[in-house]
N, CA, C and O atoms as CSV, one atom per row, in Angstrom:
chain,resi,resn,atom,element,x,y,z
A,1,MET,N,N,7.948,8.594,24.693
A,1,MET,CA,C,7.805,7.375,25.406
A,1,MET,C,C,7.991,6.184,24.453
A,1,MET,O,O,7.015,5.533,24.081
A,2,PRO,N,N,9.221,5.904,24.065
A,2,PRO,CA,C,9.480,4.835,23.107
A,2,PRO,C,C,8.939,3.475,23.529
A,2,PRO,O,O,8.601,2.674,22.658
A,3,GLY,N,N,8.843,3.179,24.802
A,3,GLY,CA,C,8.335,1.891,25.250
A,3,GLY,C,C,6.867,1.676,24.910
A,3,GLY,O,O,6.398,0.538,24.898
A,4,LEU,N,N,6.131,2.758,24.633
A,4,LEU,CA,C,4.712,2.642,24.309
A,4,LEU,C,C,4.451,2.514,22.812
A,4,LEU,O,O,3.336,2.186,22.408
A,5,ILE,N,N,5.446,2.764,21.998
A,5,ILE,CA,C,5.276,2.724,20.545
A,5,ILE,C,C,5.304,1.286,20.071
A,5,ILE,O,O,6.201,0.520,20.424
A,6,LYS,N,N,4.324,0.929,19.274
A,6,LYS,CA,C,4.210,-0.439,18.792
A,6,LYS,C,C,4.535,-0.573,17.303
A,6,LYS,O,O,4.614,-1.693,16.799
A,7,GLY,N,N,4.723,0.520,16.599
A,7,GLY,CA,C,4.921,0.446,15.158
A,7,GLY,C,C,3.573,0.462,14.465
A,7,GLY,O,O,2.598,0.990,15.000
A,8,LEU,N,N,3.519,-0.114,13.279
A,8,LEU,CA,C,2.284,-0.161,12.504
A,8,LEU,C,C,2.159,-1.560,11.932
A,8,LEU,O,O,3.039,-2.021,11.205
A,9,ARG,N,N,1.057,-2.240,12.260
A,9,ARG,CA,C,0.930,-3.643,11.880
A,9,ARG,C,C,0.885,-3.824,10.362
A,9,ARG,O,O,0.724,-2.856,9.618
A,10,ALA,N,N,1.027,-5.049,9.920
A,10,ALA,CA,C,1.043,-5.372,8.492
A,10,ALA,C,C,-0.264,-4.937,7.837
A,10,ALA,O,O,-1.348,-5.167,8.372
A,11,HIS,N,N,-0.142,-4.303,6.663
A,11,HIS,CA,C,-1.316,-3.827,5.937
A,11,HIS,C,C,-0.942,-3.476,4.501
A,11,HIS,O,O,0.236,-3.348,4.165
A,12,THR,N,N,-1.953,-3.324,3.670
A,12,THR,CA,C,-1.790,-2.684,2.368
A,12,THR,C,C,-2.526,-1.358,2.476
A,12,THR,O,O,-3.300,-1.154,3.411
A,13,ASP,N,N,-2.296,-0.464,1.542
A,13,ASP,CA,C,-2.959,0.835,1.580
A,13,ASP,C,C,-4.102,0.886,0.572
A,13,ASP,O,O,-3.994,0.321,-0.516
A,14,ALA,N,N,-5.193,1.556,0.928
A,14,ALA,CA,C,-6.371,1.657,0.072
A,14,ALA,C,C,-6.100,2.511,-1.170
A,14,ALA,O,O,-6.786,2.359,-2.181
A,15,ARG,N,N,-5.141,3.380,-1.109
A,15,ARG,CA,C,-4.872,4.312,-2.201
A,15,ARG,C,C,-4.172,3.613,-3.365
A,15,ARG,O,O,-3.942,2.404,-3.331
A,16,GLY,N,N,-3.833,4.398,-4.404
A,16,GLY,CA,C,-3.156,3.845,-5.578
A,16,GLY,C,C,-1.656,3.808,-5.422
A,16,GLY,O,O,-1.041,2.742,-5.462
A,17,ILE,N,N,-1.068,4.977,-5.244
A,17,ILE,CA,C,0.385,5.091,-5.098
A,17,ILE,C,C,0.670,5.922,-3.855
A,17,ILE,O,O,0.074,6.978,-3.640
A,18,ILE,N,N,1.589,5.426,-3.051
A,18,ILE,CA,C,1.968,6.117,-1.822
A,18,ILE,C,C,3.439,6.497,-1.946
A,18,ILE,O,O,4.274,5.660,-2.287
A,19,LEU,N,N,3.752,7.743,-1.672
A,19,LEU,CA,C,5.138,8.202,-1.657
A,19,LEU,C,C,5.550,8.339,-0.203
A,19,LEU,O,O,4.933,9.087,0.555
A,20,LEU,N,N,6.585,7.621,0.184
A,20,LEU,CA,C,7.039,7.622,1.568
A,20,LEU,C,C,8.413,8.273,1.653
A,20,LEU,O,O,9.387,7.783,1.080
A,21,PHE,N,N,8.472,9.371,2.370
A,21,PHE,CA,C,9.721,10.072,2.617
A,21,PHE,C,C,10.222,9.578,3.970
A,21,PHE,O,O,9.752,10.024,5.017
A,22,GLN,N,N,11.185,8.647,3.940
A,22,GLN,CA,C,11.654,8.000,5.166
A,22,GLN,C,C,12.677,8.839,5.905
A,22,GLN,O,O,13.418,9.623,5.311
A,23,ASP,N,N,12.698,8.654,7.207
A,23,ASP,CA,C,13.780,9.169,8.025
A,23,ASP,C,C,15.067,8.528,7.504
A,23,ASP,O,O,15.073,7.336,7.197
A,24,ASP,N,N,16.136,9.279,7.401
A,24,ASP,CA,C,17.363,8.714,6.818
A,24,ASP,C,C,18.306,8.085,7.848
A,24,ASP,O,O,19.404,7.656,7.493
A,25,ARG,N,N,17.891,8.026,9.116
A,25,ARG,CA,C,18.765,7.452,10.152
A,25,ARG,C,C,18.172,6.260,10.893
A,25,ARG,O,O,18.908,5.387,11.353
A,26,VAL,N,N,16.860,6.218,11.011
A,26,VAL,CA,C,16.226,5.166,11.799
A,26,VAL,C,C,15.374,4.295,10.876
A,26,VAL,O,O,14.496,4.796,10.173
A,27,SER,N,N,15.638,3.001,10.884
A,27,SER,CA,C,14.885,2.085,10.030
A,27,SER,C,C,13.591,1.669,10.707
A,27,SER,O,O,13.264,2.162,11.787
A,28,GLY,N,N,12.864,0.777,10.086
A,28,GLY,CA,C,11.625,0.262,10.664
A,28,GLY,C,C,10.672,-0.274,9.619
A,28,GLY,O,O,9.873,-1.163,9.916
A,29,LEU,N,N,10.734,0.254,8.381
A,29,LEU,CA,C,9.843,-0.201,7.330
A,29,LEU,C,C,10.253,-1.590,6.861
A,29,LEU,O,O,11.425,-1.849,6.587
A,30,GLN,N,N,9.266,-2.480,6.773
A,30,GLN,CA,C,9.496,-3.823,6.233
A,30,GLN,C,C,8.446,-4.104,5.169
A,30,GLN,O,O,7.280,-3.738,5.315
A,31,LEU,N,N,8.883,-4.769,4.080
A,31,LEU,CA,C,8.007,-5.150,2.978
A,31,LEU,C,C,7.925,-6.665,2.930
A,31,LEU,O,O,8.919,-7.350,3.170
A,32,LEU,N,N,6.750,-7.191,2.621
A,32,LEU,CA,C,6.578,-8.634,2.533
A,32,LEU,C,C,6.861,-9.095,1.113
A,32,LEU,O,O,6.214,-8.652,0.165
A,33,LYS,N,N,7.834,-9.990,0.974
A,33,LYS,CA,C,8.167,-10.580,-0.327
A,33,LYS,C,C,8.054,-12.084,-0.167
A,33,LYS,O,O,8.857,-12.704,0.529
A,34,GLY,N,N,7.044,-12.675,-0.823
A,34,GLY,CA,C,6.763,-14.091,-0.603
A,34,GLY,C,C,6.261,-14.265,0.813
A,34,GLY,O,O,5.232,-13.703,1.187
A,35,ASP,N,N,6.986,-15.042,1.603
A,35,ASP,CA,C,6.608,-15.203,3.009
A,35,ASP,C,C,7.673,-14.637,3.952
A,35,ASP,O,O,7.710,-14.974,5.135
A,36,GLN,N,N,8.537,-13.773,3.411
A,36,GLN,CA,C,9.626,-13.188,4.199
A,36,GLN,C,C,9.450,-11.670,4.336
A,36,GLN,O,O,9.135,-10.982,3.365
A,37,TRP,N,N,9.656,-11.164,5.542
A,37,TRP,CA,C,9.662,-9.718,5.765
A,37,TRP,C,C,11.068,-9.211,5.469
A,37,TRP,O,O,12.046,-9.708,6.029
A,38,ILE,N,N,11.165,-8.217,4.582
A,38,ILE,CA,C,12.439,-7.652,4.152
A,38,ILE,C,C,12.557,-6.237,4.710
A,38,ILE,O,O,11.649,-5.425,4.529
A,39,ASP,N,N,13.663,-5.935,5.386
A,39,ASP,CA,C,13.908,-4.577,5.876
A,39,ASP,C,C,14.164,-3.653,4.703
A,39,ASP,O,O,14.906,-3.989,3.781
A,40,GLU,N,N,13.547,-2.492,4.747
A,40,GLU,CA,C,13.784,-1.453,3.748
A,40,GLU,C,C,14.647,-0.399,4.448
A,40,GLU,O,O,14.126,0.460,5.160
A,41,PRO,N,N,15.963,-0.467,4.245
A,41,PRO,CA,C,16.838,0.455,4.984
A,41,PRO,C,C,16.607,1.904,4.560
A,41,PRO,O,O,16.345,2.180,3.390
A,42,PRO,N,N,16.704,2.815,5.509
A,42,PRO,CA,C,16.536,4.228,5.161
A,42,PRO,C,C,17.700,4.697,4.299
A,42,PRO,O,O,18.854,4.349,4.549
A,43,MET,N,N,17.380,5.495,3.278
A,43,MET,CA,C,18.415,6.051,2.398
A,43,MET,C,C,18.208,7.559,2.306
A,43,MET,O,O,17.091,8.041,2.117
A,44,ARG,N,N,19.274,8.266,2.438
A,44,ARG,CA,C,19.242,9.727,2.390
A,44,ARG,C,C,18.718,10.216,1.035
A,44,ARG,O,O,19.109,9.703,-0.013
A,45,HIS,N,N,17.844,11.198,1.071
A,45,HIS,CA,C,17.291,11.843,-0.126
A,45,HIS,C,C,16.592,10.850,-1.056
A,45,HIS,O,O,16.749,10.931,-2.275
A,46,SER,N,N,15.828,9.920,-0.498
A,46,SER,CA,C,15.129,8.953,-1.341
A,46,SER,C,C,13.638,8.942,-1.015
A,46,SER,O,O,13.208,9.402,0.042
A,47,ILE,N,N,12.877,8.411,-1.944
A,47,ILE,CA,C,11.437,8.265,-1.777
A,47,ILE,C,C,11.105,6.802,-2.040
A,47,ILE,O,O,11.492,6.256,-3.073
A,48,VAL,N,N,10.399,6.169,-1.121
A,48,VAL,CA,C,9.931,4.803,-1.316
A,48,VAL,C,C,8.542,4.889,-1.943
A,48,VAL,O,O,7.664,5.579,-1.423
A,49,VAL,N,N,8.345,4.189,-3.060
A,49,VAL,CA,C,7.057,4.165,-3.738
A,49,VAL,C,C,6.367,2.852,-3.387
A,49,VAL,O,O,6.903,1.773,-3.642
A,50,ILE,N,N,5.185,2.947,-2.805
A,50,ILE,CA,C,4.413,1.768,-2.402
A,50,ILE,C,C,3.126,1.730,-3.226
A,50,ILE,O,O,2.395,2.718,-3.304
A,51,LEU,N,N,2.863,0.580,-3.835
A,51,LEU,CA,C,1.653,0.418,-4.633
A,51,LEU,C,C,0.526,-0.068,-3.736
A,51,LEU,O,O,0.717,-0.969,-2.919
A,52,GLY,N,N,-0.651,0.532,-3.891
A,52,GLY,CA,C,-1.790,0.204,-3.043
A,52,GLY,C,C,-2.887,-0.553,-3.769
A,52,GLY,O,O,-2.733,-0.966,-4.919
A,53,ASP,N,N,-4.002,-0.722,-3.065
A,53,ASP,CA,C,-5.130,-1.514,-3.545
A,53,ASP,C,C,-5.689,-1.004,-4.879
A,53,ASP,O,O,-5.982,-1.801,-5.771
A,54,GLN,N,N,-5.836,0.309,-5.018
A,54,GLN,CA,C,-6.405,0.870,-6.240
A,54,GLN,C,C,-5.603,0.475,-7.467
A,54,GLN,O,O,-6.177,0.098,-8.488
A,55,LEU,N,N,-4.280,0.558,-7.377
A,55,LEU,CA,C,-3.451,0.270,-8.544
A,55,LEU,C,C,-3.558,-1.200,-8.938
A,55,LEU,O,O,-3.536,-1.531,-10.123
A,56,GLU,N,N,-3.675,-2.083,-7.946
A,56,GLU,CA,C,-3.852,-3.503,-8.289
A,56,GLU,C,C,-5.153,-3.709,-9.063
A,56,GLU,O,O,-5.189,-4.482,-10.020
A,57,VAL,N,N,-6.220,-3.022,-8.653
A,57,VAL,CA,C,-7.493,-3.166,-9.354
A,57,VAL,C,C,-7.419,-2.531,-10.742
A,57,VAL,O,O,-7.833,-3.149,-11.723
A,58,ILE,N,N,-6.902,-1.318,-10.837
A,58,ILE,CA,C,-6.839,-0.622,-12.128
A,58,ILE,C,C,-6.021,-1.414,-13.152
A,58,ILE,O,O,-6.360,-1.432,-14.335
A,59,THR,N,N,-4.949,-2.066,-12.701
A,59,THR,CA,C,-4.120,-2.871,-13.609
A,59,THR,C,C,-4.626,-4.304,-13.729
A,59,THR,O,O,-3.976,-5.144,-14.352
A,60,ASN,N,N,-5.787,-4.586,-13.133
A,60,ASN,CA,C,-6.394,-5.918,-13.138
A,60,ASN,C,C,-5.415,-6.980,-12.649
A,60,ASN,O,O,-5.350,-8.088,-13.180
A,61,GLY,N,N,-4.654,-6.603,-11.615
A,61,GLY,CA,C,-3.749,-7.553,-10.985
A,61,GLY,C,C,-2.356,-7.631,-11.593
A,61,GLY,O,O,-1.520,-8.396,-11.111
A,62,LYS,N,N,-2.086,-6.858,-12.638
A,62,LYS,CA,C,-0.739,-6.875,-13.237
A,62,LYS,C,C,0.296,-6.373,-12.239
A,62,LYS,O,O,1.384,-6.937,-12.125
A,63,TYR,N,N,-0.049,-5.316,-11.522
A,63,TYR,CA,C,0.801,-4.813,-10.454
A,63,TYR,C,C,0.128,-5.166,-9.139
A,63,TYR,O,O,-1.085,-5.007,-9.002
A,64,LYS,N,N,0.887,-5.635,-8.186
A,64,LYS,CA,C,0.335,-6.092,-6.914
A,64,LYS,C,C,0.506,-5.042,-5.823
A,64,LYS,O,O,1.521,-4.349,-5.758
A,65,ARG,N,N,-0.505,-4.939,-4.971
A,65,ARG,CA,C,-0.405,-4.071,-3.790
A,65,ARG,C,C,0.716,-4.604,-2.899
A,65,ARG,O,O,1.021,-5.796,-2.919
A,66,VAL,N,N,1.318,-3.720,-2.126
A,66,VAL,CA,C,2.468,-4.096,-1.301
A,66,VAL,C,C,2.059,-4.192,0.171
A,66,VAL,O,O,1.616,-3.218,0.778
A,67,MET,N,N,2.221,-5.390,0.720
A,67,MET,CA,C,1.993,-5.589,2.153
A,67,MET,C,C,3.233,-5.044,2.870
A,67,MET,O,O,4.360,-5.398,2.524
A,68,HIS,N,N,3.021,-4.194,3.859
A,68,HIS,CA,C,4.148,-3.609,4.582
A,68,HIS,C,C,3.762,-3.368,6.041
A,68,HIS,O,O,2.589,-3.408,6.410
A,69,ARG,N,N,4.772,-3.119,6.845
A,69,ARG,CA,C,4.577,-2.821,8.264
A,69,ARG,C,C,5.736,-1.959,8.735
A,69,ARG,O,O,6.749,-1.821,8.049
A,70,VAL,N,N,5.568,-1.380,9.919
A,70,VAL,CA,C,6.625,-0.583,10.529
A,70,VAL,C,C,6.920,-1.177,11.901
A,70,VAL,O,O,6.026,-1.326,12.733
A,71,ILE,N,N,8.165,-1.506,12.118
A,71,ILE,CA,C,8.616,-2.070,13.381
A,71,ILE,C,C,9.250,-0.945,14.199
A,71,ILE,O,O,10.159,-0.261,13.729
A,72,ALA,N,N,8.766,-0.764,15.416
A,72,ALA,CA,C,9.343,0.264,16.295
A,72,ALA,C,C,10.789,-0.097,16.610
A,72,ALA,O,O,11.109,-1.258,16.862
A,73,GLN,N,N,11.648,0.899,16.593
A,73,GLN,CA,C,13.074,0.701,16.852
A,73,GLN,C,C,13.447,1.285,18.209
A,73,GLN,O,O,12.830,2.239,18.683
A,74,THR,N,N,14.454,0.703,18.816
A,74,THR,CA,C,14.916,1.197,20.115
A,74,THR,C,C,16.193,2.023,19.983
A,74,THR,O,O,16.680,2.573,20.971
A,75,ASP,N,N,16.742,2.114,18.764
A,75,ASP,CA,C,18.025,2.786,18.574
A,75,ASP,C,C,17.906,4.242,18.135
A,75,ASP,O,O,18.857,4.803,17.589
A,76,GLY,N,N,16.766,4.849,18.364
A,76,GLY,CA,C,16.642,6.260,18.028
A,76,GLY,C,C,15.203,6.632,17.744
A,76,GLY,O,O,14.308,5.786,17.736
A,77,THR,N,N,15.002,7.909,17.513
A,77,THR,CA,C,13.694,8.433,17.181
A,77,THR,C,C,13.688,8.800,15.716
A,77,THR,O,O,14.597,9.478,15.236
A,78,GLY,N,N,12.675,8.360,15.008
A,78,GLY,CA,C,12.601,8.667,13.586
A,78,GLY,C,C,11.242,9.216,13.211
A,78,GLY,O,O,10.272,9.097,13.960
A,79,MET,N,N,11.192,9.822,12.031
A,79,MET,CA,C,9.933,10.335,11.520
A,79,MET,C,C,9.918,10.151,10.011
A,79,MET,O,O,10.894,10.472,9.334
A,80,SER,N,N,8.832,9.645,9.493
A,80,SER,CA,C,8.642,9.508,8.061
A,80,SER,C,C,7.357,10.215,7.684
A,80,SER,O,O,6.462,10.385,8.512
A,81,ILE,N,N,7.270,10.629,6.424
A,81,ILE,CA,C,6.082,11.321,5.932
A,81,ILE,C,C,5.552,10.551,4.736
A,81,ILE,O,O,6.294,10.276,3.794
A,82,ALA,N,N,4.270,10.200,4.768
A,82,ALA,CA,C,3.633,9.509,3.646
A,82,ALA,C,C,2.723,10.483,2.923
A,82,ALA,O,O,2.000,11.260,3.547
A,83,SER,N,N,2.766,10.432,1.602
A,83,SER,CA,C,1.923,11.281,0.773
A,83,SER,C,C,0.971,10.380,-0.006
A,83,SER,O,O,1.405,9.469,-0.710
A,84,PHE,N,N,-0.343,10.642,0.127
A,84,PHE,CA,C,-1.365,9.824,-0.515
A,84,PHE,C,C,-2.138,10.658,-1.531
A,84,PHE,O,O,-2.297,11.867,-1.364
A,85,TYR,N,N,-2.609,10.008,-2.570
A,85,TYR,CA,C,-3.525,10.621,-3.520
A,85,TYR,C,C,-4.850,9.887,-3.388
A,85,TYR,O,O,-4.883,8.657,-3.421
A,86,ASN,N,N,-5.937,10.623,-3.240
A,86,ASN,CA,C,-7.261,10.007,-3.150
A,86,ASN,C,C,-8.180,10.613,-4.199
A,86,ASN,O,O,-8.207,11.832,-4.369
A,87,PRO,N,N,-8.935,9.772,-4.908
A,87,PRO,CA,C,-9.961,10.318,-5.806
A,87,PRO,C,C,-11.155,10.773,-4.970
A,87,PRO,O,O,-11.151,10.620,-3.749
A,88,GLY,N,N,-12.164,11.323,-5.613
A,88,GLY,CA,C,-13.390,11.692,-4.911
A,88,GLY,C,C,-14.049,10.462,-4.318
A,88,GLY,O,O,-13.858,9.350,-4.810
A,89,SER,N,N,-14.825,10.660,-3.263
A,89,SER,CA,C,-15.442,9.524,-2.585
A,89,SER,C,C,-16.418,8.766,-3.484
A,89,SER,O,O,-16.690,7.590,-3.243
A,90,ASP,N,N,-16.946,9.425,-4.516
A,90,ASP,CA,C,-17.894,8.762,-5.419
A,90,ASP,C,C,-17.211,8.143,-6.640
A,90,ASP,O,O,-17.886,7.656,-7.546
A,91,ALA,N,N,-15.882,8.159,-6.668
A,91,ALA,CA,C,-15.155,7.577,-7.804
A,91,ALA,C,C,-15.324,6.063,-7.835
A,91,ALA,O,O,-15.245,5.393,-6.805
A,92,VAL,N,N,-15.556,5.540,-9.025
A,92,VAL,CA,C,-15.659,4.094,-9.200
A,92,VAL,C,C,-14.287,3.595,-9.652
A,92,VAL,O,O,-13.753,4.047,-10.665
A,93,ILE,N,N,-13.729,2.663,-8.892
A,93,ILE,CA,C,-12.411,2.106,-9.198
A,93,ILE,C,C,-12.638,0.760,-9.881
A,93,ILE,O,O,-13.346,-0.092,-9.345
A,94,TYR,N,N,-12.052,0.564,-11.044
A,94,TYR,CA,C,-12.240,-0.679,-11.795
A,94,TYR,C,C,-11.059,-0.889,-12.736
A,94,TYR,O,O,-10.300,0.043,-13.001
A,95,PRO,N,N,-10.901,-2.118,-13.243
A,95,PRO,CA,C,-9.782,-2.388,-14.153
A,95,PRO,C,C,-9.881,-1.552,-15.435
A,95,PRO,O,O,-10.971,-1.304,-15.951
A,96,ALA,N,N,-8.729,-1.131,-15.926
A,96,ALA,CA,C,-8.673,-0.370,-17.179
A,96,ALA,C,C,-9.225,-1.242,-18.304
A,96,ALA,O,O,-8.759,-2.366,-18.489
A,97,PRO,N,N,-10.214,-0.745,-19.064
A,97,PRO,CA,C,-10.833,-1.555,-20.120
A,97,PRO,C,C,-9.822,-2.162,-21.100
A,97,PRO,O,O,-10.002,-3.291,-21.557
A,98,GLU,N,N,-8.776,-1.425,-21.418
A,98,GLU,CA,C,-7.772,-1.934,-22.349
A,98,GLU,C,C,-7.122,-3.211,-21.836
A,98,GLU,O,O,-6.845,-4.125,-22.612
A,99,LEU,N,N,-6.876,-3.276,-20.522
A,99,LEU,CA,C,-6.261,-4.470,-19.938
A,99,LEU,C,C,-7.232,-5.640,-19.930
A,99,LEU,O,O,-6.845,-6.776,-20.202
A,100,VAL,N,N,-8.491,-5.364,-19.620
A,100,VAL,CA,C,-9.488,-6.424,-19.573
A,100,VAL,C,C,-9.696,-7.009,-20.967
A,100,VAL,O,O,-9.775,-8.228,-21.125
A,101,GLU,N,N,-9.786,-6.139,-21.982
A,101,GLU,CA,C,-9.977,-6.614,-23.356
A,101,GLU,C,C,-8.782,-7.448,-23.806
A,101,GLU,O,O,-8.962,-8.498,-24.424
A,102,LYS,N,N,-7.581,-7.001,-23.509
A,102,LYS,CA,C,-6.377,-7.737,-23.903
A,102,LYS,C,C,-6.331,-9.101,-23.215
A,102,LYS,O,O,-6.006,-10.107,-23.847
A,103,GLU,N,N,-6.654,-9.136,-21.927
A,103,GLU,CA,C,-6.626,-10.395,-21.192
A,103,GLU,C,C,-7.719,-11.344,-21.661
A,103,GLU,O,O,-7.524,-12.559,-21.653
A,104,ALA,N,N,-8.869,-10.807,-22.070
A,104,ALA,CA,C,-9.946,-11.661,-22.574
A,104,ALA,C,C,-9.485,-12.369,-23.845
A,104,ALA,O,O,-9.801,-13.538,-24.065
A,105,LYS,N,N,-8.735,-11.649,-24.677
A,105,LYS,CA,C,-8.190,-12.255,-25.902
A,105,LYS,C,C,-7.173,-13.341,-25.571
A,105,LYS,O,O,-7.053,-14.331,-26.292
A,106,GLU,N,N,-6.442,-13.146,-24.475
A,106,GLU,CA,C,-5.431,-14.117,-24.056
A,106,GLU,C,C,-6.036,-15.189,-23.151
A,106,GLU,O,O,-5.315,-16.018,-22.596
A,107,GLU,N,N,-7.365,-15.170,-23.006
A,107,GLU,CA,C,-8.106,-16.142,-22.205
A,107,GLU,C,C,-7.760,-16.094,-20.714
A,107,GLU,O,O,-7.825,-17.111,-20.023
A,108,GLN,N,N,-7.401,-14.933,-20.234
A,108,GLN,CA,C,-7.220,-14.733,-18.798
A,108,GLN,C,C,-8.453,-13.974,-18.321
A,108,GLN,O,O,-8.472,-12.744,-18.355
A,109,LYS,N,N,-9.453,-14.674,-17.890
A,109,LYS,CA,C,-10.761,-14.079,-17.631
A,109,LYS,C,C,-10.933,-13.482,-16.240
A,109,LYS,O,O,-11.944,-12.830,-15.979
A,110,GLN,N,N,-9.973,-13.686,-15.340
A,110,GLN,CA,C,-10.124,-13.134,-13.990
A,110,GLN,C,C,-10.129,-11.616,-14.064
A,110,GLN,O,O,-9.284,-11.005,-14.719
A,111,MET,N,N,-11.096,-11.022,-13.380
A,111,MET,CA,C,-11.197,-9.567,-13.386
A,111,MET,C,C,-11.394,-9.076,-11.967
A,111,MET,O,O,-12.207,-9.619,-11.220
A,112,CYS,N,N,-10.641,-8.039,-11.592
A,112,CYS,CA,C,-10.815,-7.426,-10.278
A,112,CYS,C,C,-12.187,-6.754,-10.234
A,112,CYS,O,O,-12.650,-6.245,-11.254
A,113,PRO,N,N,-12.838,-6.742,-9.087
A,113,PRO,CA,C,-14.182,-6.149,-8.996
A,113,PRO,C,C,-14.147,-4.625,-8.998
A,113,PRO,O,O,-13.157,-4.011,-8.600
A,114,LYS,N,N,-15.262,-4.020,-9.460
A,114,LYS,CA,C,-15.442,-2.570,-9.361
A,114,LYS,C,C,-15.837,-2.237,-7.933
A,114,LYS,O,O,-16.464,-3.046,-7.249
A,115,PHE,N,N,-15.464,-1.034,-7.484
A,115,PHE,CA,C,-15.922,-0.592,-6.173
A,115,PHE,C,C,-15.911,0.927,-6.095
A,115,PHE,O,O,-15.153,1.594,-6.799
A,116,LEU,N,N,-16.761,1.463,-5.230
A,116,LEU,CA,C,-16.739,2.899,-4.939
A,116,LEU,C,C,-15.597,3.166,-3.978
A,116,LEU,O,O,-15.408,2.427,-3.012
A,117,PHE,N,N,-14.843,4.210,-4.235
A,117,PHE,CA,C,-13.700,4.503,-3.367
A,117,PHE,C,C,-14.136,4.687,-1.919
A,117,PHE,O,O,-13.483,4.168,-1.014
A,118,GLU,N,N,-15.220,5.411,-1.680
A,118,GLU,CA,C,-15.682,5.658,-0.313
A,118,GLU,C,C,-15.990,4.341,0.405
A,118,GLU,O,O,-15.641,4.179,1.574
A,119,GLY,N,N,-16.637,3.409,-0.281
A,119,GLY,CA,C,-16.956,2.123,0.323
A,119,GLY,C,C,-15.706,1.333,0.658
A,119,GLY,O,O,-15.640,0.670,1.693
A,120,HIS,N,N,-14.710,1.404,-0.222
A,120,HIS,CA,C,-13.463,0.685,0.014
A,120,HIS,C,C,-12.717,1.263,1.216
A,120,HIS,O,O,-12.144,0.517,2.010
A,121,VAL,N,N,-12.725,2.583,1.349
A,121,VAL,CA,C,-12.051,3.218,2.482
A,121,VAL,C,C,-12.740,2.830,3.789
A,121,VAL,O,O,-12.072,2.602,4.797
A,122,LYS,N,N,-14.056,2.755,3.777
A,122,LYS,CA,C,-14.774,2.329,4.989
A,122,LYS,C,C,-14.429,0.884,5.334
A,122,LYS,O,O,-14.202,0.560,6.500
A,123,LEU,N,N,-14.388,0.022,4.333
A,123,LEU,CA,C,-14.008,-1.367,4.556
A,123,LEU,C,C,-12.578,-1.433,5.068
A,123,LEU,O,O,-12.279,-2.172,6.006
A,124,TYR,N,N,-11.691,-0.653,4.444
A,124,TYR,CA,C,-10.286,-0.582,4.849
A,124,TYR,C,C,-10.163,-0.195,6.314
A,124,TYR,O,O,-9.437,-0.832,7.077
A,125,ALA,N,N,-10.872,0.843,6.695
A,125,ALA,CA,C,-10.813,1.328,8.090
A,125,ALA,C,C,-11.359,0.276,9.047
A,125,ALA,O,O,-10.852,0.123,10.158
A,126,GLY,N,N,-12.364,-0.433,8.632
A,126,GLY,CA,C,-12.978,-1.426,9.495
A,126,GLY,C,C,-12.155,-2.693,9.654
A,126,GLY,O,O,-12.144,-3.299,10.725
A,127,LEU,N,N,-11.465,-3.098,8.594
A,127,LEU,CA,C,-10.737,-4.360,8.613
A,127,LEU,C,C,-9.235,-4.220,8.816
A,127,LEU,O,O,-8.640,-4.982,9.578
A,128,LYS,N,N,-8.619,-3.262,8.148
A,128,LYS,CA,C,-7.164,-3.202,8.128
A,128,LYS,C,C,-6.558,-2.382,9.253
A,128,LYS,O,O,-5.427,-2.637,9.668
A,129,ILE,N,N,-7.288,-1.415,9.741
A,129,ILE,CA,C,-6.687,-0.522,10.732
A,129,ILE,C,C,-7.006,-0.942,12.150
A,129,ILE,O,O,-6.373,-0.458,13.088
A,130,GLN,N,N,-7.968,-1.827,12.332
A,130,GLN,CA,C,-8.297,-2.257,13.692
A,130,GLN,C,C,-7.085,-2.869,14.361
A,130,GLN,O,O,-6.271,-3.534,13.720
A,131,ILE,N,N,-6.978,-2.642,15.630
A,131,ILE,CA,C,-5.844,-3.199,16.395
A,131,ILE,C,C,-6.244,-4.540,16.955
A,131,ILE,O,O,-5.447,-5.189,17.632
């Protein structure tokens, strides 16, 4: 029932790195760059790597999480597979000490907050996935 499919609204992912195996015929993935949505065309035998919330925190903001969405298409049926890595629910996610020490020397004092992975996933589910 393609008329009922809405796609997936704009969001970032709670995980660190997401591997997306896209359908090679039907597009729909869009990435936010600045204030513009950019189509990510499907490519045969390729993997799209999406950086999530964890990686932004671990790198203390050096690498940014990727805002993305999926737009439902009317020109065919497609299927993509996303692969996620999750630490244990009691894992504490925080900036790598080496990055924080280096930035402190360079007088860049902003630091991403520490958080429990389980708490972040609950917040993610409550805020980002709601329709």
